Wavefront OBJ file of the C-alpha trace (Angstrom):
o trace
v 31.813 37.037 21.707
v 33.182 33.616 20.715
v 30.839 31.927 23.179
v 27.863 33.709 21.585
v 28.885 32.461 18.112
v 29.253 28.877 19.331
v 25.857 28.937 21.068
v 24.227 30.292 17.888
v 25.881 27.609 15.738
v 24.737 24.724 17.945
v 21.022 24.831 16.974
v 21.976 24.962 13.287
v 24.250 21.935 13.638
v 21.622 20.089 15.657
v 18.947 20.829 13.069
v 21.232 19.572 10.288
v 22.065 16.447 12.258
v 18.436 15.687 12.968
v 17.234 16.362 9.410
v 15.370 13.224 8.251
v 16.213 13.919 4.598
v 19.906 13.758 5.438
v 19.374 10.395 7.131
v 17.538 9.081 4.081
v 20.291 10.324 1.794
v 22.856 8.530 3.930
v 21.115 5.199 3.238
v 20.263 5.984 -0.391
v 21.928 2.798 -1.726
v 19.853 0.570 0.539
v 16.677 2.498 -0.304
v 17.297 2.027 -4.039
v 17.775 -1.703 -3.485
v 14.507 -1.861 -1.511
v 12.432 0.068 -4.084
v 11.518 -2.954 -6.311
v 10.350 -4.940 -3.286
v 8.391 -1.974 -1.928
v 6.771 -1.415 -5.323
v 5.787 -5.092 -5.519
v 4.361 -4.929 -1.992
v 2.373 -1.807 -2.852
v 0.962 -3.228 -6.093
v 0.194 -6.750 -4.846
v -0.830 -6.126 -1.239
v -2.015 -2.568 -0.726
v -3.629 -1.355 -3.956
v -6.008 -4.378 -4.097
v -7.289 -3.439 -0.621
v -9.416 -0.827 -2.365
v -11.576 -3.757 -3.527
v -12.640 -4.446 0.074
v -15.564 -2.100 -0.590
v -17.030 -4.719 -2.937
v -17.746 -6.979 0.053
v -20.345 -4.437 1.232
v -21.764 -3.367 -2.130
v -24.089 -4.639 -4.822
v -21.494 -4.223 -7.533
v -22.650 -2.899 -10.886
v -20.112 -2.658 -13.708
v -21.893 0.352 -15.183
v -21.728 2.293 -11.897
v -18.248 1.166 -10.851
v -16.999 0.410 -7.345
v -17.668 3.874 -5.940
v -21.066 4.348 -7.561
v -22.477 0.902 -6.763
v -25.159 0.667 -4.065
v -24.296 -0.389 -0.522
v -25.972 -3.576 0.687
v -24.421 -4.000 4.130
v -23.720 -7.607 5.123
v -25.972 -9.203 2.505
v -22.964 -10.651 0.663
v -21.797 -12.421 3.828
v -25.322 -13.714 4.455
v -25.407 -15.149 0.933
v -21.955 -16.665 1.468
v -23.215 -18.713 4.419
v -26.705 -19.324 3.039
v -25.939 -22.913 2.010
v -24.599 -25.786 4.077
v -21.882 -26.322 1.466
v -19.974 -23.314 2.770
v -19.720 -24.817 6.248
v -18.353 -28.074 4.811
v -15.846 -26.065 2.800
v -14.714 -24.169 5.919
v -14.256 -27.434 7.828
v -12.223 -28.875 4.937
v -10.011 -25.780 4.832
v -9.274 -25.773 8.555
v -8.751 -29.552 8.878
v -6.420 -29.711 5.874
v -4.363 -26.751 7.103
v -4.078 -28.143 10.625
v -2.971 -31.516 9.264
v -0.441 -29.888 6.939
v 0.875 -27.680 9.741
v 1.350 -30.533 12.223
v 2.806 -33.079 9.790
v 5.072 -30.633 7.967
v 6.473 -29.180 11.191
v 7.313 -32.586 12.660
v 8.851 -33.909 9.428
v 10.763 -30.686 8.728
v 12.358 -30.691 12.188
v 13.150 -34.414 11.941
v 14.683 -33.984 8.495
v 16.756 -31.009 9.655
v 18.095 -33.073 12.564
v 19.058 -35.883 10.186
v 20.706 -33.493 7.715
v 22.723 -31.990 10.538
v 24.306 -35.399 11.121
v 25.572 -35.651 7.514
v 29.249 -34.734 7.780
v 30.201 -35.151 4.114
v 30.026 -31.642 2.647
v 29.075 -32.684 -0.902
v 26.354 -35.096 0.240
v 24.932 -32.504 2.642
v 24.641 -29.912 -0.144
v 23.226 -32.523 -2.530
v 20.526 -33.616 -0.076
v 19.549 -30.021 0.704
v 19.308 -29.073 -2.985
v 17.307 -32.200 -3.807
v 14.786 -31.622 -1.036
v 14.502 -27.899 -1.769
v 13.843 -28.391 -5.485
v 10.116 -29.359 -5.198
v 9.372 -26.038 -3.488
v 10.241 -24.175 -6.710
v 8.296 -26.416 -9.093
v 5.077 -24.863 -10.386
v 1.895 -26.467 -9.124
v 0.802 -26.928 -12.749
v 3.855 -29.139 -13.314
v 3.173 -30.954 -10.045
v -0.403 -31.600 -11.197
v 0.813 -33.385 -14.326
v 3.421 -35.323 -12.343
v 0.636 -36.565 -10.084
v -1.492 -37.309 -13.142
v 1.345 -39.447 -14.495
v 1.096 -41.571 -11.371
v -2.692 -41.648 -11.094
v -3.870 -41.819 -14.711
v -6.549 -44.569 -14.705
v -5.335 -46.131 -17.964
v -1.582 -45.493 -18.197
v -0.685 -44.281 -14.685
v 2.319 -45.745 -12.882
v 0.374 -46.907 -9.828
v -2.305 -48.790 -11.770
v -0.032 -50.249 -14.469
v 3.115 -50.951 -12.469
v 1.843 -51.702 -8.961
v -1.831 -52.654 -8.744
v -2.339 -54.654 -11.951
v 0.894 -56.716 -11.652
v -0.210 -57.539 -8.096
v -3.471 -58.937 -9.498
v -5.634 -56.028 -8.319
v -7.983 -53.930 -10.375
v -6.906 -50.405 -11.301
v -8.530 -47.489 -9.500
v -10.217 -44.511 -11.138
v -8.410 -42.057 -8.913
v -10.100 -38.919 -10.241
v -13.519 -40.416 -9.517
v -12.685 -41.720 -6.025
v -12.805 -38.847 -3.496
v -12.013 -41.060 -0.478
v -8.333 -41.329 -1.469
v -7.637 -37.660 -2.039
v -7.152 -36.413 1.537
v -4.134 -38.749 1.682
v -2.937 -37.920 -1.844
v -3.055 -34.166 -1.227
v -1.274 -34.594 2.104
v 1.541 -36.560 0.455
v 1.889 -33.989 -2.346
v 1.962 -31.139 0.172
v 4.619 -32.931 2.232
v 6.752 -33.565 -0.847
v 6.539 -29.914 -1.889
v 6.882 -28.205 1.502
v 8.966 -30.283 3.906
v 12.283 -29.685 2.140
v 11.933 -25.905 2.356
v 10.961 -26.063 6.033
v 13.860 -28.395 6.865
v 16.374 -25.968 5.339
v 15.044 -23.175 7.578
v 15.397 -25.343 10.682
v 18.795 -26.591 9.533
v 20.031 -23.003 9.265
v 19.004 -22.488 12.899
v 20.759 -25.682 14.002
v 23.968 -24.720 12.178
v 23.926 -21.371 14.004
v 23.985 -23.020 17.451
v 27.337 -22.563 19.189
v 29.287 -25.846 19.026
v 30.594 -25.254 22.555
v 27.222 -26.381 23.918
v 27.635 -29.779 22.243
v 31.277 -30.074 23.265
v 30.369 -29.402 26.890
v 27.521 -31.929 26.678
v 29.858 -34.608 25.237
v 32.360 -33.970 28.035
v 29.541 -34.602 30.493
v 28.753 -37.874 28.716
v 25.464 -36.771 27.111
v 24.178 -39.057 24.372
v 22.969 -37.871 20.947
v 19.395 -38.066 22.203
v 20.204 -35.883 25.209
v 22.016 -33.371 23.008
v 19.020 -33.189 20.696
v 16.392 -32.823 23.447
v 18.361 -30.536 25.752
v 20.252 -28.335 23.269
v 18.957 -28.531 19.688
v 15.198 -28.564 20.255
v 15.187 -25.667 22.781
v 17.026 -23.525 20.196
v 14.511 -24.556 17.528
v 11.425 -23.723 19.599
v 11.424 -19.941 18.847
v 11.665 -20.610 15.094
v 8.952 -23.276 15.288
v 6.665 -20.854 17.134
v 7.213 -18.040 14.616
v 6.573 -20.292 11.597
v 3.532 -21.788 13.329
v 2.106 -18.337 14.041
v 2.542 -17.342 10.413
v 0.879 -20.582 9.293
v -2.038 -20.035 11.680
v -2.595 -16.634 10.095
v -3.239 -18.464 6.801
v -5.289 -21.299 8.284
v -8.497 -19.921 6.777
v -6.905 -19.856 3.331
v -5.870 -22.828 1.225
v -3.202 -23.508 -1.363
v -5.298 -22.868 -4.458
v -2.846 -24.608 -6.774
v -2.820 -27.754 -4.656
v -6.588 -28.111 -4.428
v -7.450 -26.855 -7.926
v -4.588 -27.906 -10.195
v -3.581 -31.223 -8.629
v -7.176 -32.461 -8.496
v -7.722 -31.225 -12.089
v -10.837 -29.505 -10.696
v -12.639 -32.859 -10.996
v -16.271 -32.510 -9.937
v -16.369 -35.995 -8.385
v -13.693 -35.011 -5.849
v -15.325 -31.872 -4.475
v -16.932 -33.691 -1.535
v -13.481 -34.087 0.053
v -11.249 -31.569 -1.737
v -13.351 -28.397 -2.000
v -11.906 -25.567 0.134
v -12.778 -21.885 0.481
v -10.522 -20.724 -2.349
v -11.750 -23.276 -4.897
v -15.369 -22.844 -3.791
v -15.268 -19.088 -4.320
v -13.351 -19.419 -7.592
v -15.853 -21.909 -9.016
v -18.752 -19.774 -7.818
v -17.172 -16.766 -9.495
v -16.793 -18.662 -12.768
v -20.407 -19.884 -12.709
v -22.205 -16.769 -11.437
v -19.648 -14.016 -12.053
v -20.472 -12.698 -8.574
v -17.523 -10.508 -7.566
v -19.353 -9.552 -4.354
v -19.147 -13.151 -3.133
v -15.444 -13.397 -3.886
v -14.735 -10.094 -2.121
v -16.737 -11.112 0.957
v -14.900 -14.436 1.177
v -11.518 -12.736 0.765
v -12.265 -10.193 3.472
v -13.521 -12.946 5.773
v -10.292 -14.909 5.283
v -8.172 -11.842 6.041
v -10.113 -10.875 9.179
v -10.189 -14.406 10.596
v -6.474 -14.852 9.865
v -5.665 -11.561 11.613
v -7.764 -12.437 14.667
v -6.214 -15.911 14.906
v -2.621 -14.754 14.645
v -3.133 -11.977 17.227
v -4.957 -14.338 19.626
v -2.366 -17.117 19.391
v 0.457 -14.597 19.739
v -1.143 -13.263 22.940
v -1.293 -16.805 24.333
v 2.365 -17.405 23.444
v 3.307 -14.059 24.971
v 1.638 -14.996 28.255
v 3.510 -18.316 28.361
v 6.874 -17.043 27.083
v 7.220 -13.416 26.028
v 10.627 -14.079 24.414
v 9.098 -16.447 21.867
v 6.162 -14.285 20.756
v 6.048 -12.786 17.269
v 5.308 -9.241 18.512
l 1 2 3 4 5 6 7 8 9 10 11 12 13 14 15 16 17 18 19 20 21 22 23 24 25 26 27 28 29 30 31 32 33 34 35 36 37 38 39 40 41 42 43 44 45 46 47 48 49 50 51 52 53 54 55 56 57 58 59 60 61 62 63 64 65 66 67 68 69 70 71 72 73 74 75 76 77 78 79 80 81 82 83 84 85 86 87 88 89 90 91 92 93 94 95 96 97 98 99 100 101 102 103 104 105 106 107 108 109 110 111 112 113 114 115 116 117 118 119 120 121 122 123 124 125 126 127 128 129 130 131 132 133 134 135 136 137 138 139 140 141 142 143 144 145 146 147 148 149 150 151 152 153 154 155 156 157 158 159 160 161 162 163 164 165 166 167 168 169 170 171 172 173 174 175 176 177 178 179 180 181 182 183 184 185 186 187 188 189 190 191 192 193 194 195 196 197 198 199 200 201 202 203 204 205 206 207 208 209 210 211 212 213 214 215 216 217 218 219 220 221 222 223 224 225 226 227 228 229 230 231 232 233 234 235 236 237 238 239 240 241 242 243 244 245 246 247 248 249 250 251 252 253 254 255 256 257 258 259 260 261 262 263 264 265 266 267 268 269 270 271 272 273 274 275 276 277 278 279 280 281 282 283 284 285 286 287 288 289 290 291 292 293 294 295 296 297 298 299 300 301 302 303 304 305 306 307 308 309 310 311 312 313 314 315 316 317 318 319 320 321
């Protein structure tokens, strides 16, 4: 009789144990903490996906998104109808590749140098100083750059070029200089944040590896190339994959705010984001903006999946998924 009762109680206990609501209730504190982030993700990333329909419609404000007529791929055809779009795409890809390569190299190099700073206060000071530009608004950065490049009162013209006997430069009317200016601004704003990420990885490496290397007589260069860099490679690959996923998108603040949206600079500074934004301001064509946004998302997805497959074939341990 007792055996019958125990056998009957087992399914009930198993059902209670496997109840998903009980599991959720067990982690209720963590779920409550995650709710603001989940709400932000839903509002910023998922609800706007409803607007993808606009890329395939002839949007009419009176009819709304659902009631507007479908026009297939006409919006994409219009997007690539002019040669300007191809120049803009080239600018976007070249700038992003340059930023990716330069920032990765400098971030790793800076992290290696910071790791050699043994004074605790100086190490924290250097990290905080280099991380600070990452949190400065691009609007503020734009006016900092303007303070340097103002044709009449800028620091470079008044304090460097003119005292050296050279004529001041109208920077905001000289597009040939801006690929270098934007690269320097991007380095200043991004390298510090990247170096802190790599430094965190270096600090997490077991010191016994370095102690064993020193006992074997390995130099600092050997320790860096044989111990530090191999541990950094997985992090470098992950950050590179994430950057490749955004290679078809540009930092709107960098290319719009820092250049002050100067028309004379568009031949070298116009990228997909600024091109679509300016087109939207002039024509009010939401279809064009939606088509460009969808194109950026699809190309980014294809690129990140393709590169991840290549990495997985070479080294499955270092792939993102």
